[in-house]
C-alpha positions in Angstrom: 156.4 98.1 104.2 158.5 95.6 102.3 158.0 94.9 98.6 156.7 91.4 99.5 154.2 92.9 101.9 153.0 95.4 99.4 152.5 92.7 96.7 150.5 90.7 99.2 148.3 93.6 100.0 147.7 94.3 96.4 146.6 90.7 95.9 144.2 91.0 98.9 142.8 94.2 97.5 142.2 92.6 94.1 139.9 90.1 95.9 138.1 92.8 97.8 137.5 94.8 94.6 136.0 91.8 93.0 133.7 91.2 96.0 132.5 94.8 96.0 131.5 94.5 92.3 129.9 91.1 92.5 126.4 90.9 91.2 125.8 87.1 91.2 127.5 84.0 92.6 127.6 82.1 89.3 130.1 84.6 87.8 131.8 85.6 91.0 133.2 82.2 92.1 135.1 81.2 88.9 136.7 84.7 88.9 137.3 84.6 92.6 139.3 81.3 92.8 142.5 82.4 91.0 142.5 85.7 93.0 142.2 83.7 96.3 145.1 81.6 95.2 147.1 84.8 94.7 146.1 86.3 98.0 146.9 83.0 99.9 149.5 81.4 97.6 148.9 77.8 96.8 148.9 75.2 94.0 145.2 74.4 94.2 142.0 75.5 95.7 138.7 73.7 96.5 135.5 75.7 97.0 132.8 73.5 98.5 129.3 74.7 99.2 127.6 72.6 101.9 124.3 72.4 103.9 121.2 72.1 101.9 122.7 72.5 98.4 123.4 70.0 95.6 126.2 72.2 94.2 129.4 70.4 93.4 132.8 71.6 94.6 134.6 74.0 92.3 138.3 73.5 91.9 141.3 75.2 90.4 142.9 73.6 88.5 139.5 72.4 87.1 138.8 68.6 87.5 141.0 68.3 90.6 138.6 66.0 92.3 138.1 62.9 90.2 135.1 60.7 91.0 137.4 58.2 92.7 138.9 60.9 94.9 135.5 62.2 95.8 134.3 58.8 96.8 137.4 58.3 98.9 137.0 61.7 100.6 133.4 61.0 101.5 134.5 57.7 103.0 137.5 59.0 105.0 136.4 62.6 105.9 135.1 61.8 109.3 138.7 60.8 110.4 140.3 64.0 109.2 140.7 66.7 111.9 141.0 69.5 109.4 137.7 68.5 107.7 136.1 68.3 111.2 137.4 71.8 112.0 135.8 73.3 108.8 132.6 71.4 108.8 131.7 71.1 112.5 134.1 73.5 114.2 134.5 77.3 114.1 135.8 77.3 110.6 138.5 79.9 111.2 141.5 79.7 108.9 143.6 76.7 110.1 146.8 75.1 108.9 146.8 71.4 108.9 150.2 71.5 110.6 148.6 73.2 113.6 146.3 70.3 114.1 148.6 67.3 113.4 152.1 66.3 112.7 153.3 65.4 109.2 153.5 61.7 110.3 149.9 61.8 111.6 148.8 63.3 108.3 150.6 60.7 106.2 149.1 58.0 108.3 145.5 59.0 107.3 143.9 56.7 104.8 142.7 60.0 103.1 146.3 61.0 102.5 147.1 58.2 100.1 143.7 58.2 98.4 142.8 61.9 98.4 145.6 64.4 99.2 148.8 62.9 97.8 147.3 62.5 94.3 147.0 66.3 93.9 150.1 67.4 95.9 148.3 68.6 99.1 151.3 68.3 101.4 150.4 71.5 103.1 146.9 72.8 103.6 145.1 75.8 104.9 141.3 75.5 105.2 138.4 77.6 106.4 134.6 77.8 106.3 132.1 80.6 106.7 128.3 81.2 106.6 127.4 81.9 103.0 123.8 82.9 102.8 121.0 80.5 102.0 120.4 77.7 99.5 117.0 76.0 99.1 115.7 78.0 102.1 118.4 76.7 104.5 121.5 78.3 105.9 124.5 77.4 103.9 128.2 77.1 104.7 131.1 77.2 102.2 134.4 75.4 102.9 137.6 76.5 101.2 140.8 74.5 101.2 144.0 75.8 99.7 146.8 73.3 99.1 150.4 73.3 98.1 153.4 71.0 97.8 156.3 72.7 99.5 156.7 75.0 102.4 154.0 75.4 105.0 151.6 78.4 105.0 152.9 81.4 107.0 151.2 83.4 109.7 150.7 86.1 107.1 148.8 83.6 104.9 146.5 82.8 107.9 145.9 86.5 108.6 145.1 87.1 104.9 142.6 84.2 104.9 141.0 85.5 108.1 140.6 89.0 106.5 139.1 87.6 103.4 136.9 85.1 105.2 134.8 87.9 106.8 134.3 89.7 103.5 133.5 86.5 101.6 130.8 85.7 104.1 129.3 89.2 103.9 129.1 89.2 100.1 127.6 85.7 99.8 124.9 86.7 102.4 124.1 89.6 100.0 124.0 87.4 96.9 122.1 84.5 98.6 119.7 86.1 101.1 117.0 84.1 102.9 113.7 83.5 101.0 111.2 85.9 102.5 108.3 84.2 104.3 105.2 83.7 102.3 102.5 86.4 102.5 99.3 85.6 104.1 96.6 84.1 101.9 93.2 85.6 102.8 90.3 83.3 103.6 88.5 84.4 100.5 91.6 83.8 98.4 91.8 80.3 100.0 88.2 79.6 99.0 88.9 80.6 95.4 92.1 78.4 95.4 90.2 75.5 96.8 87.6 75.7 94.0 90.3 76.3 91.4 92.0 73.2 92.5 88.8 71.3 92.0 88.8 72.3 88.3 86.1 75.0 88.4 86.3 77.9 85.9 86.4 81.5 87.1 82.7 81.9 86.2 81.8 78.8 88.2 83.9 80.0 91.1 82.1 83.4 90.9 78.7 81.8 91.0 79.6 79.5 93.9 81.0 82.3 96.0 78.4 84.9 94.8 81.1 87.3 93.6 81.9 88.7 90.1 84.3 86.9 87.7 86.5 90.1 87.9 86.7 89.7 91.6 87.8 86.1 91.2 90.5 87.3 88.8 91.7 89.8 91.4 91.8 87.1 94.2 93.8 84.8 91.9 96.2 87.6 90.9 97.0 88.2 94.6 97.2 84.5 95.4 99.6 83.9 92.6 102.0 86.4 94.0 101.7 85.0 97.5 102.2 81.4 96.3 105.0 82.5 93.9 103.3 80.9 90.9 102.3 82.3 87.5 99.5 80.2 86.2 96.2 78.4 87.2 97.9 75.0 86.9 100.8 76.0 89.2 98.4 77.6 91.7 96.2 74.5 91.8 99.3 72.2 92.2 100.7 74.4 94.9 97.4 74.4 96.8 97.0 70.6 96.5 100.7 69.9 97.2 101.0 72.1 100.3 97.5 71.5 101.6 95.2 74.2 102.9 96.6 74.0 106.4 100.2 74.5 105.2 99.4 77.9 103.6 99.2 80.8 106.1 95.8 82.3 106.2 95.1 85.9 107.0 91.9 87.5 108.3 
């Protein structure tokens, strides 16, 4: 193995080591971006969560996407074949030069308004499933740019290797929300009276059970509704509606 190949392998392993030790996404991604730029050498990187999340793209260098650039990108993205590949296509690592000639790239409105300002003459982009956000499947798009020679086959292979591992780790860090547990019919009766403003003693008299039993029903219902107080439980019951909460036997 050549010295260059050994150096490239070390950069890839540094990313893998970070992924193995990752415990949360908030600390992982800022530490990950410079390592990705080392494993797939470039001048800048954009990490963009999509599908059901309000997260803003993270960039290195920071502040790469000014408000004007982001507005222009949103306006012109539909005409960009590399964006289409990452957002609607398979998302496998792809060089822009594989999809279009340099002249075709420069003819895009997005080139003058988005890419040229931060020196994105060459680009390699990919996307991958990345767990869940707000209960919905999420995809992350990553674009690495540089101003100079094009990305090599080795760069594409390194990106493909890391893509699989990135997806696996983000699924671990952002798993799907477990389905709500079933609320029993007696718990639903207690919740309905609670939402009407009755005290535990009044609920107990109405249902002909003890106040302690009411407490137990509420304790179980809180866990199932993922709330921690009477007010939250009442609001959850009223907001979701009885028919929206799964009922058990």
